[in-house]
C-alpha positions in Angstrom: 29.9 -1.9 6.2 30.4 -0.7 2.7 27.1 0.2 1.0 25.7 -0.9 -2.3 25.5 1.8 -5.0 22.6 2.0 -7.3 23.0 4.5 -10.2 20.0 5.0 -12.4 19.8 7.1 -15.6 16.4 7.8 -17.0 16.9 7.8 -20.7 13.4 9.1 -21.4 14.4 12.5 -19.9 18.2 12.5 -20.4 19.1 15.2 -22.9 22.8 14.5 -23.4 22.8 16.6 -26.5 21.4 19.7 -24.7 23.6 19.8 -21.6 27.2 20.4 -20.7 27.8 16.8 -19.4 27.6 18.0 -15.9 27.4 14.4 -14.6 30.9 13.8 -15.8 32.4 17.3 -15.3 31.5 17.5 -11.6 32.1 13.9 -10.5 34.9 14.0 -7.8 36.5 10.6 -8.8 36.2 11.5 -12.5 38.1 14.7 -11.8 40.8 12.6 -10.1 41.2 10.4 -13.2 38.8 7.6 -12.5 36.4 6.7 -15.4 33.2 6.8 -13.4 30.9 8.5 -16.0 31.5 7.6 -19.7 29.5 8.6 -22.7 28.8 5.7 -25.2 28.5 5.6 -29.0 24.7 6.3 -28.6 25.5 9.5 -26.7 24.0 8.4 -23.4 26.2 8.3 -20.2 26.8 5.3 -18.1 27.9 5.4 -14.4 30.2 2.7 -13.0 28.5 1.7 -9.7 31.8 0.1 -8.6 33.7 3.3 -8.9 30.9 5.6 -7.8 31.4 7.0 -4.3 27.7 7.8 -3.8 28.1 11.5 -3.2 25.1 12.4 -5.3 26.7 15.5 -7.0 25.8 14.3 -10.5 22.2 13.8 -9.4 22.1 17.4 -8.1 23.9 18.9 -11.1 21.9 17.1 -13.9 19.8 19.9 -15.5 17.1 17.4 -16.5 16.9 15.5 -13.2 17.6 12.3 -15.1 20.0 10.7 -12.5 19.3 8.9 -9.2 22.1 7.7 -6.9 20.9 5.5 -4.0 23.0 3.8 -1.3 21.6 0.4 -0.2 22.8 -2.1 2.5 25.5 -4.3 0.9 23.7 -7.5 2.1 21.0 -6.9 -0.5 23.5 -7.6 -3.3 22.9 -11.4 -2.9 19.2 -10.9 -3.1 19.2 -9.2 -6.5 16.7 -11.1 -8.7 16.7 -9.0 -11.9 18.2 -5.9 -13.5 17.0 -4.3 -16.7 20.6 -3.4 -18.0 23.3 -1.0 -16.9 22.1 1.9 -14.7 18.6 0.5 -14.9 15.9 -0.7 -12.4 16.6 -3.7 -10.3 14.5 -6.0 -8.2 15.5 -7.6 -4.9 13.8 -10.7 -3.5 10.8 -12.6 -4.7 7.3 -13.2 -3.3 6.3 -16.6 -2.0 3.8 -18.8 -3.8 1.6 -21.3 -2.1 -1.2 -23.5 -3.4 -4.5 -22.9 -1.8 -3.7 -19.3 -1.0 -3.9 -15.9 -2.6 -0.7 -13.9 -2.2 -1.1 -10.2 -2.7 1.5 -7.7 -3.9 1.1 -4.0 -3.1 3.3 -1.0 -3.6 4.0 2.0 -5.9 4.1 1.8 -9.7 7.5 1.2 -11.1 8.6 -0.7 -8.0 8.8 -4.2 -9.5 5.3 -5.9 -8.9 4.8 -6.8 -12.5 8.4 -7.8 -12.9 8.0 -10.3 -10.0 4.8 -11.6 -11.5 6.4 -12.1 -14.9 9.4 -13.9 -13.4 7.3 -16.3 -11.3 5.0 -17.0 -14.2 7.9 -17.8 -16.5 7.4 -15.0 -19.0 10.6 -13.3 -17.9 13.8 -15.1 -17.1 15.6 -13.4 -14.1 19.2 -12.5 -14.7 20.2 -12.2 -11.0 21.6 -8.7 -11.8 24.0 -9.9 -14.4 24.4 -7.8 -17.6 25.6 -10.9 -19.4 23.2 -13.7 -20.4 22.6 -16.5 -18.0 20.4 -19.6 -18.3 17.6 -21.1 -16.3 20.0 -23.7 -15.0 22.1 -20.8 -13.5 18.9 -19.5 -11.9 17.9 -22.9 -10.4 21.5 -23.4 -9.1 21.4 -19.9 -7.5 18.2 -20.8 -5.6 19.5 -24.3 -4.7 18.1 -25.4 -1.3 15.1 -23.1 -1.5 11.5 -23.6 -2.6 12.2 -21.4 -5.7 14.7 -23.9 -7.1 12.1 -26.7 -7.1 9.4 -24.3 -8.4 11.5 -22.9 -11.3 12.6 -26.5 -12.2 9.0 -27.7 -12.5 7.9 -24.5 -14.3 10.6 -24.8 -17.0 10.0 -28.5 -17.4 6.3 -27.8 -18.1 5.2 -29.7 -15.1 3.3 -26.7 -13.7 0.5 -25.0 -15.6 0.1 -21.3 -15.2 -2.5 -18.8 -16.3 -1.7 -15.0 -16.6 -4.1 -12.1 -16.7 -1.9 -9.2 -18.0 -2.0 -5.7 -16.8 -2.4 -3.9 -20.2 -5.7 -5.4 -21.2 -6.1 -2.6 -23.9 -3.4 -4.4 -25.9 -5.5 -7.6 -26.3 -7.3 -6.5 -29.5 -3.9 -5.8 -31.0 -2.8 -9.5 -30.6 -6.2 -11.2 -31.2 -8.7 -9.9 -33.7 -11.5 -12.3 -33.2 -14.7 -12.4 -31.1 -14.9 -12.6 -27.3 -16.3 -16.1 -27.6 -13.4 -17.2 -29.8 -10.8 -15.8 -27.4 -12.3 -17.4 -24.3 -12.9 -20.8 -26.0 -9.3 -20.8 -27.3 -7.9 -20.5 -23.8 -10.5 -22.4 -21.8 -9.6 -25.9 -20.6 -12.9 -26.5 -18.8 -16.5 -25.2 -18.7 -16.5 -21.4 -18.5 -20.3 -20.9 -18.3 -20.3 -20.0 -14.6 -17.4 -17.5 -14.9 -19.1 -15.8 -18.0 -22.3 -15.6 -16.1 -20.7 -14.2 -12.9 -18.8 -11.5 -14.8 -21.9 -10.5 -16.8 -20.3 -10.8 -20.2 -22.8 -13.2 -21.8 -24.0 -10.4 -24.0 -20.5 -9.6 -25.2 -19.6 -13.1 -26.6 -20.5 -12.3 -30.2 -18.7 -8.9 -30.2 -15.3 -8.3 -31.7 -12.6 -7.5 -29.1 -12.0 -4.1 -30.9 -15.5 -3.0 -30.0 -15.1 -3.4 -26.2 -14.6 -0.7 -23.6 -11.8 -0.9 -21.0 -14.1 -2.4 -18.4 -15.5 -5.0 -20.8 -11.9 -5.9 -22.0 -10.9 -6.3 -18.3 -13.8 -8.7 -17.6 -13.0 -10.7 -20.8 -9.3 -10.9 -19.8 -10.3 -12.2 -16.4 -12.7 -14.7 -17.8 -10.1 -16.0 -20.2 -7.5 -16.3 -17.5 -9.8 -18.0 -14.9 -11.2 -20.4 -17.5 -7.9 -22.1 -17.9 -7.1 -25.1 -15.7 -3.8 -24.1 -13.9 -1.8 -24.7 -10.8 -1.1 -21.0 -10.4 -2.9 -17.9 -11.5 -1.1 -14.6 -12.0 -3.5 -11.6 -12.0 -2.0 -8.2 -12.7 -4.4 -5.4 -11.5 -7.8 -7.1 -12.2 -9.8 -4.3 -10.6 -8.8 -1.6 -13.2 -11.7 -0.2 -15.2 -14.2 -2.1 -13.0 -16.9 -0.6 -10.8 -17.4 -1.7 -7.1 -20.0 -4.3 -8.0 -17.7 -6.1 -10.5 -14.7 -5.8 -8.3 -16.6 -7.7 -5.6 -17.6 -10.4 -8.2 -14.0 -10.8 -9.3 -12.8 -11.1 -5.7 -15.3 -13.9 -5.1 -14.1 -15.7 -8.2 -10.5 -15.5 -7.0 -11.5 -17.0 -3.6 -13.2 -19.9 -5.4 -9.9 -20.6 -7.2 -8.0 -21.3 -4.0 -10.8 -23.4 -2.6 -10.1 -25.7 -5.5 -6.4 -25.9 -4.5 -4.8 -23.4 -6.9 -2.3 -20.8 -6.0 -2.8 -17.1 -6.9 -0.4 -14.2 -7.1 -2.4 -10.9 -7.2 -1.1 -7.4 -8.0 -3.6 -4.8 -6.8 -3.9 -1.1 -5.8 -7.4 -1.2 -4.4 -6.7 -2.1 -0.8 -10.3 -3.0 0.0 -10.3 -5.4 -2.9 -6.8 -6.8 -1.9 -7.9 -7.2 1.7 -11.0 -9.2 0.7 -9.3 -11.4 -2.0 -5.9 -12.2 -0.4 -4.6 -14.3 2.4 -1.1 -12.9 2.7 0.5 -9.7 1.4 4.0 -8.6 0.3 4.7 -4.9 0.3 7.2 -3.8 -2.4 9.1 -0.7 -1.3 12.1 1.3 -2.6 12.4 4.0 -5.2 10.2 3.9 -8.3 12.2 3.2 -11.5 15.3 2.8 -9.3 15.0 -0.4 -7.2 12.3 -2.4 -5.5 12.5 -4.7 -2.5 9.9 -7.4 -1.7 9.1 -7.6 2.0 8.6 -10.8 3.9 5.0 -12.1 3.7 2.5 -10.8 6.2 -1.2 -11.6 6.8 -3.4 -9.5 4.7 -4.4 -7.5 7.7 -0.9 -6.9 8.9 0.4 -6.1 5.4 -2.3 -3.5 4.6 -2.1 -1.9 8.0 1.7 -1.6 7.6 1.1 0.0 4.2 -1.3 2.5 5.7 1.0 3.3 8.6 3.9 3.7 6.2 6.1 1.4 8.2 7.1 -2.3 8.2 8.1 -2.7 11.8 9.3 -6.3 11.4 11.9 -5.2 8.9 12.6 -1.8 10.5 11.7 0.0 7.3 9.8 3.3 6.9 8.2 3.6 3.5 6.4 6.9 4.0 6.9 9.9 6.5 3.2 10.0 7.5 0.4 7.6 8.3 -3.2 7.7 7.1 -5.9 8.3 9.8 -9.5 7.2 9.1 -12.0 9.4 10.9 -14.1 7.7 13.5 -17.8 7.3 12.5 -18.9 9.7 15.2 -17.3 12.6 13.6 -18.3 11.9 10.0 -21.5 13.8 10.0 -20.4 16.2 7.2 -19.4 19.8 7.1 -21.0 22.8 8.8 -19.4 25.4 6.6 -21.1 28.3 4.9 -23.6 27.4 2.1 -21.7 27.7 -1.2 -24.2 26.5 -3.8 -27.0 24.1 -4.4 -27.1 21.1 -6.8 -30.4 21.6 -8.6 -32.9 18.8 -9.2 -32.8 17.9 -12.9 -33.4 15.2 -15.6 -31.2 14.2 -18.5 -32.3 11.8 -21.2 -30.6 10.0 -24.1 -32.1 7.5 -26.4 -32.7 4.5 -24.2 -31.3 6.1 -21.0 -32.6 8.5 -18.3 -30.9 10.1 -15.3 -32.9 11.6 -12.4 -31.0 13.8 -10.0 -32.1 15.0 -6.5 -31.1 18.5 -5.5 -29.1 19.3 -2.3 -27.0 22.1 -0.8 -23.2 22.1 -0.8 -21.2 23.9 1.8 -17.7 25.5 1.9 -14.9 22.9 2.3 -17.3 20.0 1.7 -16.1 17.1 -0.4 -18.9 15.0 -1.9 -18.1 11.4 -2.9 -20.0 9.6 -5.7 -20.6 5.8 -5.8 -22.5 3.6 -8.1 -22.3 0.9 -10.8 -21.0 1.8 -14.3 -23.8 2.9 -16.6 -26.0 4.7 -14.0 -25.1 8.3 -15.0 -22.1 9.2 -12.7 -20.0 10.8 -15.5 -23.1 12.3 -17.1 -24.0 14.0 -13.8 -20.5 15.3 -13.4 -20.3 16.7 -16.9 -23.6 18.5 -16.4 -22.5 20.0 -13.1 -19.2 21.1 -14.7 -21.1 22.7 -17.6 -19.8 20.3 -20.3 -23.4 19.2 -21.1 -26.9 20.5 -20.5 -29.7 18.8 -18.7 -33.1 18.5 -20.5 -34.4 21.8 -19.2 -31.1 23.7 -19.5 -31.5 25.0 -15.9 -28.8 22.9 -14.1 -26.3 25.7 -14.0 -24.4 26.4 -10.8 -23.3 30.0 -11.6 -19.8 29.4 -10.1 -16.3 28.7 -11.6 -15.7 25.0 -11.9 -12.5 23.0 -12.6 -13.2 19.6 -14.2 -11.0 16.5 -14.6 -12.6 14.1 -17.1 -12.7 10.4 -16.7 -10.9 9.7 -20.0 -7.6 11.5 -20.6 -6.0 12.2 -23.9 -3.0 14.1 -25.1 -4.2 16.6 -27.7 -0.9 18.6 -27.9 2.5 17.0 -27.1 4.4 19.2 -24.7 6.4 18.9 -21.5 4.6 18.7 -18.2 6.0 22.1 -17.2 4.7 23.6 -20.4 1.3 22.1 -19.7 1.3 24.0 -16.4 2.0 27.3 -18.1 -0.1 30.1 -16.5 -0.6 28.1 -13.3 1.2 28.8 -10.1 2.6 25.3 -9.8 6.0 26.4 -8.4 4.6 28.5 -5.5 5.7 27.4 -2.0 2.2 26.1 -1.0 1.5 24.3 -4.3 4.9 22.6 -4.3 4.3 21.4 -0.7 0.6 20.6 -1.0 0.4 19.2 -4.5 3.5 18.8 -6.6 5.8 17.0 -4.2 3.3 14.7 -2.4 2.0 13.4 -5.8 5.6 13.2 -7.2 4.6 15.4 -10.1 7.7 17.6 -9.6 9.8 14.7 -11.0 7.8 14.7 -14.3 8.3 18.3 -15.3 10.8 17.6 -18.0 8.9 14.7 -19.5 6.6 15.0 -22.6 3.0 14.3 -22.0 3.1 11.5 -24.6 5.8 9.7 -22.6 3.8 9.5 -19.4 2.3 6.3 -18.1 -1.4 6.2 -17.4 -0.8 6.9 -13.7 1.6 9.7 -14.4 -0.9 11.4 -16.8 -3.6 11.0 -14.3 -1.6 12.8 -11.6 -0.7 15.6 -14.0 -4.4 16.0 -14.9 -5.4 16.1 -11.2 -2.7 18.6 -10.4 -3.6 20.9 -13.4 -7.3 20.8 -12.2 -6.5 21.7 -8.6 -4.1 24.5 -9.6 -7.0 26.3 -11.3 -8.8 29.1 -9.4 -12.2 27.6 -9.0 -15.0 27.3 -6.4 -15.7 23.7 -7.2 -13.4 20.9 -8.3 -15.1 18.0 -10.1 -12.9 14.9 -10.4 -14.0 11.8 -12.4 -12.2 8.7 -11.2 -9.0 10.3 -10.0 -7.7 7.0 -8.7 -7.7 5.3 -12.1 -4.2 3.9 -13.1 -2.6 5.4 -9.9 -0.8 3.2 -7.4 -1.7 2.7 -3.8 0.8 5.3 -2.6 -0.6 8.0 -4.9 -4.1 7.1 -3.8 -3.1 7.5 -0.2 -1.4 10.8 -1.0 -4.4 12.0 -3.1 -6.8 11.3 -0.2 -4.7 13.4 2.1 -4.2 16.2 -0.5 -7.8 16.6 -1.5 -9.1 17.1 2.0 -6.3 19.4 3.1 -6.2 21.4 -0.1 -9.9 22.1 -0.5 -10.5 22.9 3.1 -7.5 25.2 3.3 -8.7 27.1 0.2 -12.3 27.1 1.4 -13.4 25.3 -1.8 -15.7 22.3 -2.5 -15.2 19.1 -4.5 -17.2 16.3 -6.1 -15.2 13.1 -6.5 -16.5 10.1 -8.4 -14.5 6.9 -7.8 -14.8 3.1 -7.4 -12.2 2.8 -4.6 -14.3 2.7 -1.5 -11.3 3.4 0.8 -10.6 6.6 -1.1 -14.3 7.7 -0.9 -14.3 6.9 2.8 -11.1 8.9 3.4 -12.0 12.1 1.5 -15.8 12.5 1.5 -18.0 14.5 4.0 -21.1 13.3 2.2 -21.9 11.0 -0.7 -24.2 10.8 -3.7 -25.4 7.3 -4.4 -26.2 6.3 -8.0 -28.8 3.5 -8.3 -30.8 2.0 -11.1 -30.4 -0.3 -14.1 -27.1 0.2 -15.9 -27.4 1.8 -19.4 -31.2 2.2 -18.9 -32.0 4.3 -15.9 -30.0 6.0 -13.1 -31.1 7.9 -10.0 -28.7 10.1 -8.1 -29.7 10.3 -4.4 -28.1 12.9 -2.2 -25.6 14.2 -1.2 -26.5 12.2 1.9 -24.6 11.9 5.3 -21.9 9.4 4.7 -23.4 6.8 7.0 -26.8 6.8 5.3 -25.3 6.8 1.8 -23.0 3.8 2.5 -25.8 1.8 4.1 -28.0 2.3 1.0 -25.1 1.5 -1.4 -23.8 -1.6 0.4 -27.3 -2.9 1.0 -27.8 -3.0 -2.7 -24.6 -5.0 -3.0 -25.6 -7.3 -0.1 -22.2 -7.0 1.6 -21.2 -5.5 4.9 -18.1 -3.7 6.1 -16.5 -3.6 9.5 -13.8 -1.3 10.9 -10.3 -2.5 11.4 -9.4 -2.4 15.1 -6.0 -0.8 14.6 -6.5 1.7 11.7 -10.3 2.0 11.5 -10.1 1.3 7.8 -13.1 -0.4 6.2 -12.9 -4.2 5.7 -15.3 -6.5 4.0 -17.0 -9.1 6.1 -17.1 -12.7 4.9 -20.6 -13.5 3.6 -22.6 -15.3 6.2 -20.1 -14.6 9.0 -21.4 -13.6 12.5 -20.6 -10.0 11.9 -22.2 -10.1 8.4 -25.4 -11.5 9.9 -25.4 -9.1 12.9 -24.9 -6.0 10.7 -27.5 -6.9 8.2 -30.0 -7.5 11.1 -29.3 -4.0 12.5 -29.1 -2.3 9.1 -25.6 -1.1 9.7 -23.8 -2.2 6.6 -20.7 0.1 6.9 -20.1 1.9 10.2 -19.9 -1.0 12.5 -17.5 -1.4 15.3 -17.5 -3.8 18.3 
């Protein structure tokens, strides 16, 4: 059966004025007289997918790696939902929607999750892959006989009410310049007091939106969305910027929505959050920025386990060439390597805030995780350990070389990614195989830093940190902005990379699955946010997780198939049993 050709040209990295038009010169049908590759008035090339034979020569010859040629099964052609122009990304299939249920979407960035959400919420009209304009009537006719036809017809007629929580919450102050109270009240259709209280934003109501941090903006965006009376809620990455405590609160609020009969479509990268909040899951797979395919719906357990395994067996699709293995609790007692250094006991005070840190030994190859609420001193601790700040006594110095990735990233000098790696052995055989390729950073080398997305910039910063010759790697929230595939790859990379080099690491993060995968021991940060923090540990992982989760009053069990951590429903039999025995995390039965 003849395949479907997908030809993508990345205009961000295409430098048609600095190459010899290799894509056209080396194309076999073009040499034979066919007009497969043509350069337009704007200088950029276009590739005829009808005439393309899918040989991939242009992809290999392009000096800027700006072309992707992919062969897909021809039957997918009738499932095309949307395409962003000629030689641009296209999405196949749509998720289901169902009142009274949370439908989760998981997959890589650039694979079509937000596109699917925008289409179903009515903020983007699908074009069914047509480069010419079509109407909603055409769309409804295309889906005739399916639930989508009735849904879109009701949506366009205004018979369905929807509420959308956007992904880019940092853009909210650009479109609304008032106070938090003004924004929430302008969108609320019912009493929002309970939501405001649950999200802990009562003290922000009189603040201007421009004064808020990323986490505060996220909570305000969630409150604004959930305060609207709607038939369907569309939530795009609600966990971003939030700590574990607030993620759990948001998940509980989402569950309350479906109890009231609403439907929810949830895009999320934190698999623990997604597992707890959703009923069913679609996995989106394909090639980022090339094409995305929406899988059939699966139960949340089946979907997330398939994602971890890297294979959707029901559809005979492999989305990754390796699976993730969670270590059994019995072998999670930490590392027995040679003593490398000791974290000293120290105190750090600011006006109105104090951090107290216990001192403990760190061994070769050990990765220490860090967990705790925002505002309890995690970043301050890491900056002091990395030598970026001093403690009150000035004695908290480790005396070893440290590579540090900060929490907040900024581009101080615009250059290409390859130029940013100058002086680092990024192209060695080991580093290409252990870092560059698994994190897909090798595809970004020709891009300018200013052109990178938040997730891409995060991966470049992580890579640049790990490429340094250091004894300790200190990473502050490396999972921020990254997609689920990058988080899985990062967990595998950190453990292999540091142990292979005989180095140690400290990783602060809010993704519990990542901390579970990578850490040998854990520092727990307790206290009152923005007033006092206490860093306890590093402790054996079992002890640390029990302390941390007891403070949250939630319990985790182990999935029977993958051994991944899963949240127990509050008040369930397992929840009661684990609390009675004091085993909040490492429980299996």
